[in-house]
PAZAPA-4460 file (N, C-alpha, C; in steps of 0.05 Angstrom, whole numbers, plus 32768, in hexadecimal, padded with zeros to 4 digits):
% residues 361
    n_x    n_y    n_z   ca_x   ca_y   ca_z    c_x    c_y    c_z   seq   type   mol
   8260   89BB   88E4   826F   89D4   88E1   8287   89D6   88F4     1      M     A
   8283   89CB   890D   829A   89CB   891F   82B1   89BB   8914     2      D     A
   82AB   89A4   8907   82C0   8994   88FB   82CF   89A3   88E5     3      D     A
   82BF   89B2   88D5   82CC   89C2   88C0   82DF   89D6   88CC     4      D     A
   82D6   89E4   88E0   82E7   89F8   88ED   8300   89EB   88F9     5      R     A
   82FC   89D4   8907   8313   89C7   8913   8327   89BC   88FF     6      E     A
   831D   89B3   88E8   8330   89A9   88D4   833F   89C0   88C7     7      F     A
   8333   89D8   88C5   8341   89F0   88BC   8357   89F7   88D1     8      D     A
   8350   89F5   88EA   8363   89FB   88FF   8379   89E6   8901     9      E     A
   8372   89CD   88FB   8386   89B8   88F9   839A   89BE   88E3    10      L     A
   8390   89C6   88CC   83A3   89CD   88B6   83B5   89E4   88BE    11      A     A
   83AA   89F8   88CC   83BA   8A0F   88D4   83CF   8A07   88E9    12      A     A
   83C7   89F6   88FC   83DA   89ED   8910   83F0   89DC   8904    13      L     A
   83E9   89CA   88F3   83FD   89B9   88E6   8411   89CA   88D5    14      T     A
   8406   89DD   88C6   8417   89EE   88B6   842A   89FE   88C7    15      S     A
   8420   8A0A   88DC   8431   8A1A   88EE   8446   8A09   88FB    16      A     A
   843F   89F1   8903   8452   89DF   8910   8468   89D7   88FD    17      L     A
   8461   89CF   88E5   8475   89C6   88D2   8488   89DD   88CA    18      L     A
   847C   89F5   88C7   848D   8A0C   88C1   84A1   8A12   88D7    19      A     A
   8497   8A11   88F0   84A9   8A16   8907   84BF   8A01   8909    20      A     A
   84B8   89E8   8903   84CC   89D3   8904   84E1   89D7   88EE    21      L     A
   84D9   89E0   88D7   84ED   89E6   88C2   84FF   89FD   88CB    22      E     A
   84F4   8A11   88D9   8505   8A26   88E3   8518   8A1C   88F8    23      A     A
   850F   8A0A   8909   851F   89FE   891D   8537   89EF   8910    24      F     A
   8530   89E0   88FA   8545   89D1   88EC   8559   89E4   88DF    25      A     A
   8550   89FB   88D6   8562   8A0F   88CA   8577   8A18   88DF    26      F     A
   856E   8A1D   88F7   8580   8A25   890D   8593   8A0E   8914    27      V     A
   8588   89F6   8916   8599   89DF   891E   85AF   89DA   890A    28      A     A
   85A9   89DC   88F1   85BD   89D6   88DC   85D3   89EB   88DC    29      R     A
   85CD   8A04   88E2   85E0   8A1B   88E0   85EA   8A24   88FB    30      R     A
   85E5   8A15   8910   85EC   8A1E   892A   860B   8A20   892D    31      L     A
   8614   8A38   8931   8630   8A3E   8936   8631   8A53   894C    32      N     A
   863E   8A4E   8962   863C   8A60   8979   863D   8A7E   8972    33      P     A
   864F   8A88   8962   864F   8AA5   895D   8636   8AAF   894D    34      P     A
   8629   8A9C   893F   8613   8AA4   892E   85F8   8AA1   893B    35      D     A
   85F7   8A98   8954   85DD   8A92   8960   85CA   8AAA   8961    36      L     A
   85D2   8AC2   896A   85BE   8AD8   896A   85B4   8ADE   894E    37      P     A
   85C5   8ADE   893A   85BC   8AE4   891E   85AA   8ACF   8914    38      A     A
   85AF   8AB5   891B   859D   8A9F   8912   8582   8AA2   891E    39      L     A
   8580   8AA8   8938   8567   8AAB   8945   8557   8AC2   893A    40      V     A
   8565   8AD8   8934   8558   8AEF   8927   854F   8AE8   890B    41      E     A
   855E   8AD8   88FC   8558   8AD2   88E0   853E   8AC1   88DF    42      A     A
   853A   8AAF   88F1   8522   8A9E   88EF   8509   8AAB   88FA    43      V     A
   850D   8AC1   8909   84F5   8AD0   8912   84E6   8AC1   8928    44      G     A
   84CC   8AC1   8926   84BB   8AB6   893B   84A7   8AA2   892F    45      A     A
   84B0   8A8C   8924   849D   8A79   8918   848C   8A6B   892D    46      P     A
   8493   8A6E   8946   8483   8A62   895B   846A   8A72   8962    47      D     A
   8469   8A8C   895A   8452   8A9C   8961   8438   8A92   8954    48      E     A
   8437   8A8D   893A   841F   8A82   892F   8419   8A66   893A    49      P     A
   842D   8A58   8942   842A   8A3E   894E   841B   8A40   8969    50      L     A
   8423   8A54   8979   8415   8A58   8993   83F8   8A5E   898F    51      V     A
   83F2   8A6F   897B   83D6   8A76   8975   83C6   8A5E   896C    52      E     A
   83D2   8A4F   8959   83C4   8A37   894F   83BF   8A22   8964    53      A     A
   83D3   8A20   8976   83D0   8A0C   898C   83BA   8A14   899F    54      L     A
   83B7   8A2E   89A4   83A1   8A37   89B5   8386   8A30   89AA    55      A     A
   8383   8A33   8990   836A   8A2C   8983   8364   8A0E   8985    56      Q     A
   8378   89FE   8985   8374   89E1   8986   8369   89D8   89A1    57      A     A
   836D   89E8   89B6   8364   89E1   89D0   8346   89DC   89D1    58      A     A
   8337   89E9   89BF   831A   89E6   89BF   830F   89D0   89AD    59      G     A
   8320   89C0   89A1   8317   89AC   898E   8306   8997   899E    60      W     A
   82EF   8990   8992   82DE   897B   899D   82D6   8966   8988    61      R     A
   82DB   896C   896F   82D2   895A   8959   82E8   8946   8952    62      G     A
   82E8   893E   8938   82FA   8929   892F   8317   8931   8931    63      Q     A
   831D   894B   892F   8339   8953   8931   8345   8950   894C    64      A     A
   8334   894D   8961   833D   894D   897C   8351   8936   8982    65      A     A
   834E   8920   8973   8360   8909   8978   837D   890F   8970    66      V     A
   8380   8924   895F   839B   892B   8956   83A8   8940   8968    67      L     A
   8398   894B   897A   83A2   8962   8989   83BA   895B   899B    68      R     A
   83B9   8944   89A8   83CF   893E   89BB   83EA   893C   89AF    69      E     A
   83EF   892D   8999   840A   892C   898D   8411   8947   8981    70      P     A
   83FE   8955   8975   8405   896F   896A   840C   8983   8980    71      L     A
   83FE   8982   8996   8404   8994   89AC   841F   898E   89B8    72      A     A
   8425   8974   89BB   843F   896D   89C6   8456   8977   89B5    73      A     A
   8453   8974   899B   8468   897D   8988   846A   899C   8989    74      A     A
   8452   89A9   8989   8452   89C6   8989   845F   89D1   89A2    75      A     A
   8458   89C6   89B9   8463   89D0   89D2   8481   89CD   89D3    76      Q     A
   848C   89B7   89C8   84A9   89B3   89C7   84B6   89C9   89B6    77      A     A
   84AA   89CE   899F   84B5   89E3   898D   84B4   89FE   899A    78      V     A
   849D   8A05   89A7   849B   8A1E   89B4   84B0   8A21   89CA    79      I     A
   84B4   8A0C   89DA   84C8   8A0D   89EF   84E4   8A10   89E3    80      A     A
   84E8   8A03   89CC   8502   8A04   89BF   8509   8A20   89B6    81      G     A
   84F6   8A2E   89A9   84FB   8A49   89A0   84FF   8A5C   89B8    82      F     A
   84F0   8A58   89CD   84F4   8A69   89E5   8510   8A65   89F0    83      A     A
   851A   8A4C   89F0   8535   8A47   89FA   854A   8A53   89E8    84      G     A
   8546   8A52   89CE   8559   8A5D   89BB   855B   8A7B   89BE    85      L     A
   8544   8A89   89C1   8544   8AA6   89C5   8552   8AAD   89DF    86      R     A
   854C   8A9F   89F4   8559   8AA5   8A0E   8577   8AA1   8A0C    87      S     A
   857F   8A8B   89FF   859B   8A86   89FD   85A9   8A9B   89EC    88      G     A
   859C   8AA4   89D6   85A8   8AB8   89C6   85AB   8AD3   89D4    89      A     A
   8596   8ADA   89E3   8596   8AF4   89F1   85AA   8AF4   8A08    90      Q     A
   85AD   8ADD   8A16   85BF   8ADC   8A2D   85DC   8AD4   8A25    91      A     A
   85E0   8ACD   8A0B   85FA   8AC3   8A03   8600   8AA8   8A10    92      G     A
   85EB   8A99   8A16   85EF   8A7F   8A24   85EB   8A69   8A0F    93      D     A
   8601   8A5F   8A05   8600   8A4B   89F0   85F5   8A30   89FB    94      L     A
   85FB   8A2A   8A14   85F1   8A11   8A1F   85D3   8A11   8A1F    95      S     A
   85C7   8A28   8A25   85AA   8A29   8A24   859F   8A25   8A08    96      Q     A
   85AD   8A30   89F5   85A4   8A2D   89D9   85A7   8A10   89D0    97      A     A
   85BC   8A02   89D8   85BF   89E6   89D1   85AA   89D5   89DF    98      F     A
   85A3   89DC   89F7   858E   89CD   8A05   8573   89D1   89F6    99      R     A
   856F   89E9   89ED   8556   89EF   89DE   8554   89DE   89C5   100      A     A
   856A   89D8   89B8   856A   89C8   89A0   8560   89AC   89A5   101      M     A
   8561   89A3   89BE   8558   8988   89C4   853A   8985   89C2   102      R     A
   852C   899C   89C0   850F   899B   89BE   8507   8992   89A2   103      Q     A
   8518   8995   898E   8510   898E   8973   850B   8970   8970   104      R     A
   851D   895E   8978   8516   8941   8976   84FE   8939   8987   105      P     A
   84F9   8947   899D   84E1   8942   89AD   84C8   8948   899D   106      V     A
   84C9   895E   898E   84B2   8965   897D   84AF   8951   8967   107      A     A
   84C4   8949   895A   84C3   8937   8944   84B8   891C   894D   108      L     A
   84C0   8913   8964   84B7   88F9   896E   8499   88FA   8974   109      E     A
   848F   8911   897F   8472   8913   8984   8462   8915   896A   110      A     A
   846E   8922   8956   845F   8926   893D   845E   890E   892A   111      L     A
   8473   88FE   892B   8476   88E9   8916   845F   88D6   8914   112      Y     A
   8452   88CD   892A   843C   88BB   8927   8425   88C5   8915   113      P     A
   8424   88DF   8911   840F   88EA   8900   8416   88E9   88E2   114      L     A
   842E   88E0   88DB   8436   88DF   88BF   8424   88CD   88AF   115      A     A
   841A   88B8   88BB   8408   88A6   88AD   83EC   88B0   88AA   116      A     A
   83E5   88C6   88B9   83CA   88D1   88B9   83C8   88EB   88AA   117      L     A
   83DD   88FC   88AB   83DC   8917   88A0   83F0   8919   8889   118      L     A
   83E7   891C   8870   83FA   891E   885A   840F   8933   885D   119      P     A
   8409   894B   8867   841E   895F   886A   8434   8956   887D   120      P     A
   842D   8947   8892   8441   893D   88A5   8452   8927   8897   121      V     A
   8445   8916   8888   8454   8902   8879   8468   890E   8866   122      S     A
   845F   8923   8858   8472   8931   8845   8489   893E   8855   123      R     A
   8483   8949   886C   8498   8956   887C   84AF   8942   8883   124      F     A
   84A7   8929   8887   84BB   8914   888E   84C7   8907   8875   125      F     A
   84C6   8914   885E   84D5   890C   8846   84E8   8923   8840   126      L     A
   84FD   891C   8831   850F   8931   8828   8501   8944   8815   127      E     A
   8507   895E   8816   84F8   8972   8807   84F4   896C   87EA   128      P     A
   8509   8962   87DD   8507   895D   87C0   84F5   8946   87B8   129      E     A
   84ED   8936   87CC   84DB   891F   87C7   84BF   8923   87D1   130      R     A
   84B9   893A   87DB   849E   893E   87E7   8488   893F   87D2   131      R     A
   848F   8943   87B9   847B   8942   87A4   8477   8926   8798   132      G     A
   8485   8912   87A2   8485   88F7   8797   846D   88E8   87A3   133      D     A
   8457   88E7   8794   843E   88DB   879F   8441   88BD   87A3   134      A     A
   8450   88B0   8792   8454   8893   8795   8464   888D   87AF   135      A     A
   8478   889D   87B5   8487   8899   87CE   8475   889D   87E6   136      L     A
   8465   88B3   87E5   8453   88B8   87FC   843F   88A1   8800   137      Q     A
   8436   8896   87EA   8422   8881   87EC   842C   8868   87FA   138      A     A
   8447   8864   87F9   8453   884C   8806   8450   884D   8824   139      R     A
   844B   8864   8830   844B   8867   884D   842F   8868   8858   140      F     A
   841A   8866   8848   83FF   8869   8852   83F5   8851   8862   141      R     A
   83FF   883A   885C   83F8   8822   886B   8412   8815   8875   142      Q     A
   841C   881E   888C   8435   8813   8896   8434   87F5   889B   143      P     A
   844A   87E8   8893   844C   87CB   8898   8450   87C7   88B6   144      A     A
   8448   87AF   88BF   844C   87A8   88DB   8469   87A8   88E2   145      Q     A
   846F   87B1   88FA   848B   87B1   8904   849D   87C6   88F7   146      G     A
   8491   87DC   88EF   84A0   87F2   88E2   849C   880C   88F1   147      T     A
   84AA   8820   88E9   84A8   883A   88F6   84BE   883E   890A   148      G     A
   84B8   884F   891E   84CC   8856   8933   84C7   8844   894B   149      V     A
   84DC   8837   8954   84DB   8824   896A   84F4   8828   897C   150      M     A
   84F3   881B   8994   8509   881D   89A7   850E   8802   89B2   151      H     A
   8527   87FD   89B9   852E   87E3   89C4   8545   87E5   89D8   152      G     A
   854A   87D0   89E7   8561   87D0   89FA   855D   87DF   8A13   153      G     A
   8545   87E8   8A19   8540   87F8   8A31   852E   8810   8A2B   154      G     A
   852C   8821   8A3E   851C   8839   8A3A   8528   884A   8A23   155      D     A
   8517   8857   8A13   8522   8867   89FD   8536   887C   8A06   156      P     A
   854E   887B   89FA   8563   888E   8A01   8574   8886   8A19   157      G     A
   856D   886F   8A26   857D   8866   8A3D   8598   885B   8A34   158      A     A
   85AB   885B   8A46   85C6   8852   8A40   85C5   8835   8A35   159      R     A
   85D1   8831   8A1E   85D2   8817   8A12   85B9   880F   8A02   160      G     A
   85A4   881F   8A03   858C   8819   89F4   858F   8823   89D7   161      A     A
   857B   881F   89C7   857C   8829   89AB   8561   8830   89A1   162      F     A
   8560   8843   898E   8548   884A   8980   854B   8841   8963   163      S     A
   8535   883C   8956   8536   882E   893C   8520   8839   892A   164      L     A
   8527   883D   8911   8513   8843   88FC   8514   882E   88E6   165      Y     A
   84FD   8822   88E1   84FA   8810   88CA   84E5   881C   88B7   166      V     A
   84EC   8822   889E   84D9   882E   888C   84BE   881F   888B   167      P     A
   84A9   882E   888A   848E   8822   888B   8488   8811   8873   168      E     A
   8497   8814   885D   8493   8803   8846   84A6   87EC   8845   169      D     A
   84B2   87E5   885C   84C4   87CF   885E   84B7   87B5   8855   170      Y     A
   84C6   87A5   8846   84BE   878A   883F   84D7   8779   883E   171      C     A
   84D5   8760   8845   84EC   874E   8848   84F5   8742   882E   172      A     A
   84EA   874B   8817   84F3   873F   87FE   850D   874B   87F3   173      D     A
   8518   875E   8802   8532   8769   87FA   8541   8770   8814   174      R     A
   855C   8772   8811   856C   8779   8828   856E   8798   8829   175      A     A
   856D   87A2   8842   856C   87BF   8846   8586   87CA   8851   176      W     A
   858F   87E1   8848   85A7   87ED   8853   85A2   87F5   8870   177      P     A
   85B7   87F3   8880   85B5   87FA   889D   85C7   8811   88A2   178      L     A
   85BD   8825   88B2   85CC   883B   88BC   85CC   8839   88DA   179      V     A
   85E3   8837   88E6   85E6   8839   8903   85F2   8855   8909   180      V     A
   85E2   8866   8915   85E9   8883   8918   85EE   8889   8936   181      A     A
   8606   8892   893C   860F   8896   8958   860D   88B4   895F   182      L     A
   85FF   88B9   8974   85FB   88D5   897D   8615   88E2   8987   183      H     A
   8614   88FC   898A   862A   890B   8995   862D   8907   89B3   184      G     A
   8641   8913   89BF   8648   890D   89DB   8633   8913   89EF   185      G     A
   8622   8926   89EB   860D   892D   89FF   85F2   8923   89F7   186      S     A
   85F0   8913   89E2   85D6   890B   89D7   85CE   88EF   89DF   187      G     A
   85B9   88E5   89D1   85B0   88CA   89D4   85A4   88C1   89B9   188      D     A
   85A1   88A7   89B7   8597   889C   899E   857A   88A3   8998   189      G     A
   856A   88A6   89AC   854E   88AD   89A8   854B   88C8   8999   190      R     A
   855B   88DB   89A1   855B   88F5   8993   8569   88F4   8978   191      A     A
   8580   88E6   8977   8590   88E7   895F   8583   88D9   8948   192      F     A
   8571   88C6   894D   8563   88B8   8938   8556   88CB   8924   193      L     A
   854D   88E2   892E   853E   88F5   891D   8550   8904   890A   194      W     A
   856A   8902   890E   857D   890D   88FA   857D   88FD   88E0   195      S     A
   8573   88E4   88E2   8575   88D2   88CB   855A   88C9   88C0   196      W     A
   8544   88CE   88CF   852B   88C2   88C7   8521   88CB   88AC   197      L     A
   8523   88E5   88A6   8519   88EF   888D   8527   88E2   8875   198      R     A
   8541   88E0   8876   8550   88D4   8860   854A   88B6   885E   199      A     A
   8549   88A9   8875   8544   888C   8874   8528   8886   8869   200      A     A
   8515   8896   8871   84F9   8892   8867   84F8   8898   8849   201      R     A
   8506   88AB   8840   8505   88B3   8823   8513   889E   8812   202      T     A
   852B   8895   881B   853C   8884   880A   853B   8867   8810   203      H     A
   852F   885F   8827   852C   8843   882E   8544   8838   883C   204      G     A
   8546   883D   8856   855C   8832   8866   8552   882D   8882   205      A     A
   855D   8819   888F   8557   8815   88AC   856C   8824   88BC   206      I     A
   8564   8832   88D0   8576   8842   88E0   8574   8839   88FD   207      V     A
   858B   8835   8909   858E   882F   8926   859E   8846   8932   208      V     A
   8593   8851   8948   85A1   8866   8956   85A4   885D   8973   209      A     A
   85BB   8851   897A   85C0   8848   8995   85C7   885F   89A8   210      P     A
   85C5   885A   89C1   85CF   886D   89D5   85E8   8860   89E2   211      T     A
   85FD   8870   89E6   8616   8866   89F2   8610   8858   8A0D   212      A     A
   8621   8845   8A14   861D   8837   8A2D   8627   8848   8A45   213      T     A
   8639   885B   8A3F   8643   886D   8A54   863B   888A   8A4E   214      G     A
   8648   889C   8A5B   8641   88B9   8A58   8644   88C1   8A3B   215      R     A
   8658   88B7   8A2D   865B   88BA   8A10   8667   88A0   8A06   216      T     A
   866E   88A0   89EC   8678   8887   89E0   8694   8880   89EC   217      W     A
   869B   8867   89EA   86B3   885D   89F7   86CC   8865   89E7   218      A     A
   86D5   887D   89EB   86EB   8888   89DC   8706   8884   89EB   219      L     A
   8704   8879   8A02   871C   8872   8A12   8714   885F   8A28   220      G     A
   8726   884D   8A2F   8720   8839   8A43   8710   8822   8A38   221      G     A
   8703   8812   8A49   86F4   87FB   8A40   86DE   8802   8A2D   222      P     A
   86DA   87F2   8A19   86C6   87F7   8A04   86AE   87E5   8A08   223      D     A
   8699   87F1   8A15   8680   87E2   8A17   866D   87E7   8A01   224      G     A
   8674   87FB   89EF   8661   8803   89DA   8662   87F1   89C2   225      D     A
   867A   87E8   89BA   867C   87D7   89A2   866C   87BD   89A6   226      T     A
   8670   87AF   89BC   865F   8797   89BF   8641   879D   89BF   227      P     A
   863A   87B4   89CA   861D   87BB   89CA   8613   87C0   89AE   228      N     A
   8624   87CE   899D   861C   87D3   8981   8619   87B8   8973   229      L     A
   862B   87A5   8977   8629   878B   896A   8610   877C   8972   230      I     A
   8609   877E   898C   85F1   8771   8996   85D8   877D   898A   231      A     A
   85D8   8798   8988   85C1   87A5   897C   85BE   879D   895F   232      I     A
   85D5   879D   8950   85D4   8795   8934   85C9   8779   8931   233      L     A
   85D1   8767   8942   85C7   874B   8941   85A9   874A   8947   234      E     A
   85A0   875A   895A   8584   875B   8961   8573   8766   894A   235      E     A
   857C   877B   893E   856D   8787   8927   856E   8774   890F   236      V     A
   8585   8769   890A   8588   8757   88F3   8578   873E   88F5   237      G     A
   8571   8736   890E   8561   871E   8912   8544   8723   890B   238      A     A
   853C   873C   890B   851F   8743   8905   851B   874E   88EA   239      R     A
   852E   875E   88E0   852B   876B   88C6   8542   8762   88B4   240      W     A
   853D   8761   889A   8551   8758   8887   8564   876F   8880   241      R     A
   857C   876C   8889   8591   8781   8884   85A4   8778   886E   242      L     A
   85AD   878C   885F   85C0   8787   8849   85DC   8784   8855   243      D     A
   85E9   876D   8853   8603   8769   885F   8619   8779   8851   244      P     A
   8613   8785   883A   8627   8795   882C   8623   87B3   8830   245      Q     A
   860E   87BB   883F   8609   87D7   8843   8601   87DC   8861   246      R     A
   8616   87DC   8871   8612   87E0   888E   8624   87F8   8896   247      R     A
   8618   880F   8899   8626   8828   889E   8627   882E   88BC   248      L     A
   863F   8834   88C6   8643   883F   88E1   864A   885C   88DE   249      L     A
   863A   886D   88E8   863F   888A   88E6   8639   8897   8901   250      T     A
   8640   88B0   8904   863B   88BE   891D   8645   88DA   891C   251      G     A
   863B   88EA   892F   8641   8906   8932   8654   890A   894A   252      L     A
   8669   891A   8946   867A   8923   895C   8686   890A   896A   253      S     A
   8681   8906   8984   868B   88EE   8992   8681   88D5   8984   254      D     A
   8669   88D6   8979   865E   88BE   896B   866E   88B9   8952   255      G     A
   8676   88CE   8944   8687   88CB   892C   86A2   88C1   8933   256      G     A
   86AE   88CB   8949   86C8   88C1   8951   86C6   88A3   8958   257      T     A
   86B0   889C   8966   86AE   887F   896D   86A8   886E   8955   258      F     A
   869D   8879   8940   869A   886A   8927   86B5   8862   891C   259      S     A
   86C9   8874   891F   86E5   886D   8918   86EF   8856   892B   260      Y     A
   86ED   885C   8945   86F8   884A   8959   86ED   882E   8956   261      V     A
   86D3   882C   8955   86C6   8811   8954   86C7   8806   8937   262      S     A
   86C2   8817   8924   86C0   880E   8908   86D9   8805   88FC   263      G     A
   86F0   880D   8907   870A   8804   88FC   8714   87EA   8909   264      L     A
   8705   87E0   891D   870C   87C7   8929   870B   87B0   8915   265      E     A
   871D   879D   8916   871D   8788   8902   8703   8778   88FF   266      P     A
   86F5   8774   8915   86DD   8765   8915   86C3   8775   8912   267      G     A
   86C6   878E   890B   86AE   879F   8908   869B   8794   88F3   268      S     A
   8681   8793   88F9   866E   8789   88E6   8665   879E   88D1   269      P     A
   8670   87B6   88D3   8667   87CC   88C2   8677   87CD   88A8   270      F     A
   866A   87D2   8892   8677   87D2   8878   8680   87EE   8870   271      T     A
   8674   8803   887C   867A   881F   8875   867B   8830   888E   272      H     A
   868C   8844   888E   868D   8857   88A5   8689   8874   889A   273      L     A
   867B   8884   88AA   8676   88A0   88A2   8677   88B2   88BA   274      A     A
   868E   88B9   88C4   8690   88CB   88DB   868A   88E8   88D3   275      P     A
   867A   88F5   88E4   8672   8911   88DF   867B   8922   88F6   276      V     A
   868A   8938   88EF   8693   894B   8904   86A2   893C   891A   277      A     A
   86B3   8929   8912   86C0   8917   8925   86DD   8920   892B   278      A     A
   86E7   8918   8942   8703   891B   8949   8712   8903   893C   279      A     A
   872C   8907   8937   873C   88F1   892B   8759   88F5   8934   280      F     A
   8765   88DE   8939   8782   88DE   893F   878F   88CB   892B   281      H     A
   87A6   88D3   8920   87B4   88C2   890C   87B9   88A6   8915   282      P     A
   87BC   88A2   8930   87C1   8887   893A   87AA   8874   8933   283      M     A
   8792   887F   8930   877B   886D   8928   8781   885F   890E   284      L     A
   878C   886D   88FB   8793   8861   88E1   87AC   884F   88E3   285      A     A
   87BF   8859   88F3   87D8   884A   88F5   87D5   882F   8903   286      Q     A
   87C2   882F   8916   87BF   8816   8926   87A9   8804   891B   287      M     A
   879A   880D   8907   8784   87FC   88FC   8790   87E5   88ED   288      A     A
   8781   87CF   88ED   8788   87B7   88DE   8788   87BD   88C0   289      D     A
   879E   87B9   88B2   879F   87BF   8895   878A   87B1   8885   290      P     A
   8783   8798   888D   876E   878A   887F   8753   8797   8883   291      D     A
   874E   87A2   889A   8735   87B0   889F   8734   87CA   888F   292      R     A
   874A   87D8   888E   874A   87F2   8880   874B   87F0   8862   293      L     A
   8756   87DB   8858   875A   87D9   883B   873F   87DA   882C   294      G     A
   873B   87EF   881D   8723   87F3   880D   870A   87FA   881D   295      G     A
   870D   87FE   8837   86F5   8804   8848   86E9   881F   883F   296      L     A
   86D0   8820   8838   86C4   883A   8831   86BF   884B   884A   297      P     A
   86CC   8863   884A   86C9   8876   8860   86C1   8891   8854   298      V     A
   86AB   889C   885D   86A1   88B6   8854   86A3   88C9   886B   299      H     A
   86B5   88DC   8869   86BA   88F0   887F   86AB   8909   8878   300      I     A
   869C   8913   888B   868C   892C   8888   8695   893F   889E   301      V     A
   869C   8958   8897   86A5   896B   88AB   869F   8987   88A2   302      H     A
   869A   8998   88B5   8695   89B4   88AF   86AE   89C5   88B1   303      G     A
   86B0   89D7   889E   86C7   89EA   889E   86C6   89FD   88B6   304      A     A
   86AF   8A00   88C2   86AC   8A13   88D9   86AB   8A04   88F4   305      L     A
   86B2   89EA   88F4   86B0   89DB   890D   86C2   89E7   8922   306      D     A
   86B5   89EE   8939   86C4   89FC   894E   86CD   89E8   8964   307      W     A
   86C3   89D0   8963   86CB   89BC   8977   86E2   89AB   896D   308      M     A
   86DF   89A0   8955   86F5   8990   8948   86FC   899E   892E   309      F     A
   8712   89AD   892D   8719   89BD   8915   871A   89AC   88FC   310      P     A
   8713   89B7   88E6   8711   89A8   88CD   872B   899B   88C5   311      V     A
   8742   89A6   88CD   875C   899A   88C7   875D   897D   88D1   312      D     A
   874F   8978   88E7   874F   895D   88F2   8742   8949   88DE   313      M     A
   872C   8952   88D1   871F   8941   88BD   8730   893E   88A4   314      A     A
   873D   8953   889B   874F   8951   8884   8765   893D   8889   315      R     A
   8770   893E   88A2   8785   892C   88A9   877B   890F   88AA   316      E     A
   8763   890C   88B4   8757   88F1   88B4   8754   88E6   8898   317      A     A
   874A   88F6   8886   8747   88ED   886A   8761   88E4   885E   318      A     A
   8776   88F4   8863   8790   88EE   8857   879C   88D5   8864   319      A     A
   879A   88D2   887E   87A5   88BB   888C   8797   88A1   8885   320      A     A
   877D   88A2   8883   876E   888A   887C   8772   8882   885F   321      L     A
   8773   8895   884E   8778   888F   8832   8794   8883   882E   322      E     A
   87A8   888E   883C   87C3   8883   883B   87C4   8867   8845   323      A     A
   87B2   8860   8858   87B2   8845   8864   87A2   8832   8854   324      A     A
   8795   883B   883E   8788   8828   882C   876A   882A   882B   325      G     A
   875D   883C   883C   8740   883E   883C   8737   884C   8822   326      A     A
   871E   8847   881B   8711   8855   8804   8702   886D   880F   327      D     A
   8710   8884   880F   8706   889C   881E   86F7   88AF   880C   328      V     A
   86E0   88B7   8815   86D1   88CE   8809   86D2   88E4   881E   329      T     A
   86DA   88FC   8816   86DC   8912   8829   86C9   8928   8821   330      Y     A
   86B8   8931   8833   86A4   8946   882E   86A7   895C   8843   331      R     A
   86B1   8973   883A   86B4   898A   884C   869E   899E   8845   332      E     A
   868F   89A6   8859   8678   89B8   8855   867F   89D4   885E   333      I     A
   8680   89E7   884C   868B   8A02   8853   867C   8A10   8869   334      P     A
   8661   8A0E   886A   8652   8A1D   887E   864A   8A0D   8897   335      D     A
   8656   89F6   889A   864E   89E5   88B1   8661   89E9   88C9   336      L     A
   8655   89ED   88E0   8664   89EE   88F9   8663   89D2   8906   337      A     A
   8661   89D1   8920   8661   89B6   892D   8644   89AE   8932   338      H     A
   8637   89A5   891D   861B   899C   891F   8616   8988   8909   339      T     A
   85FE   897C   8909   85FA   8966   88F6   85EC   8971   88DD   340      Y     A
   85F8   896C   88C5   85EC   8975   88AC   85DA   8960   88A0   341      P     A
   85C0   8961   88A5   85AE   894C   889D   85AD   8949   887F   342      I     A
   85B5   895E   8870   85B5   895B   8853   85C9   8947   8848   343      E     A
   85DC   8940   885A   85F1   892D   8851   85E7   8910   8850   344      I     A
   85D0   890B   885D   85C7   88EF   885F   85C1   88E2   8845   345      N     A
   85B4   88F1   8833   85AE   88E6   8818   85C7   88DF   8809   346      A     A
   85DC   88F0   880C   85F5   88EA   87FF   8602   88D1   880B   347      E     A
   8600   88CF   8825   860C   88B7   8832   85FE   889E   8829   348      L     A
   85E3   889F   8827   85D4   8887   881E   85DB   8880   8801   349      L     A
   85DE   8895   87F0   85E5   8890   87D4   8601   8883   87D3   350      A     A
   8613   888D   87E3   862F   8882   87E4   862E   8865   87EE   351      W     A
   861D   8860   8802   861B   8845   880D   8611   8832   87F7   352      L     A
   85FD   883B   87E7   85F3   882A   87D1   8608   8825   87BB   353      D     A
   8618   883A   87B7   862B   8838   87A1   8645   8829   87A7   354      A     A
   8649   8823   87C1   8662   8816   87C9   865D   87FE   87DB   355      T     A
   864D   87EB   87D2   8647   87D4   87E4   8662   87C5   87E9   356      P     A
   8663   87BB   8801   867C   87AD   880A   8674   8795   881B   357      R     A
   867E   877E   8816   8677   8767   8827   867E   876C   8844   358      P     A
   866C   8763   8855   8672   8766   8872   8689   8754   887A   359      A     A
   8699   875D   888E   86AF   874C   8897   86A5   8732   88A1   360      P     A
   86B6   871D   889E   86AF   8702   88A8   86AF   8702   88C6   361      D     A
***
């Protein structure tokens, strides 16, 4: 009987946690400084049922008890995140709100190991339109060796290190697309990996999320990041089979800007570039090697509400790169401010599949 009660409480805790995480994602996607109080009010208090369900889990002694630790870690991060969001909204302290958003990847990292054990968690880590796909879900029930979330190059999130996701249904009988995703200026690869995991898991892609070697990416002065990216690519490629025609370099904000800076270099190993919410200067196109730019697939994503890098900068980038010979796709999102739109990832992967390009020699 105790096990029956605990499994009921497990279901309640899992449901409350996933609902709160979806609410957290709603805020993250729409975060725009003037809208913060209204956003916090709109999502309400999804952490309240989570607090109650977590308290019930404290008494578990049966089979469900082995799941308590990761669920509690994820729940506590979400609860702390919502507390920080409310405090930031009430005080008008945007820095506090942005710090609170860092709790979301903490929660996702704690929760993800349960995807192989709990079907609702597995479905949560798929894109919504594929959560009813039983065949897709079945592929993740017995993860292949050497798959899932991993870290390399040092402590997770350390300067120059990288985090990595290899789909659990990986097999070496085909070449896999690679996404190298660069975090924003105040982030790290360990956290930014979670911006891509759901899409990569759904559609089948290997994702590498490096951390810059310095405070942010090498946007001026000596470039220690490009050699590090190449070394990481070589390390990953030595272990997993990567498609040489589908190697995407993308990034958010400073990471997006560096995807221009590094990805336009003549010797870049990347076949596609997709800067998101990035800064751009026309000199980047003017100084780029014409042979590198000619036909290079570049997918620019920018928000019309971007308050850090105004959208005119992205429009200018699209025009300058197209005039220089690149194969430009431009996507302007009307309701997006300066944040990462995870819904764009499926589009980027479809574009990557549709425009294979041989890797540079």
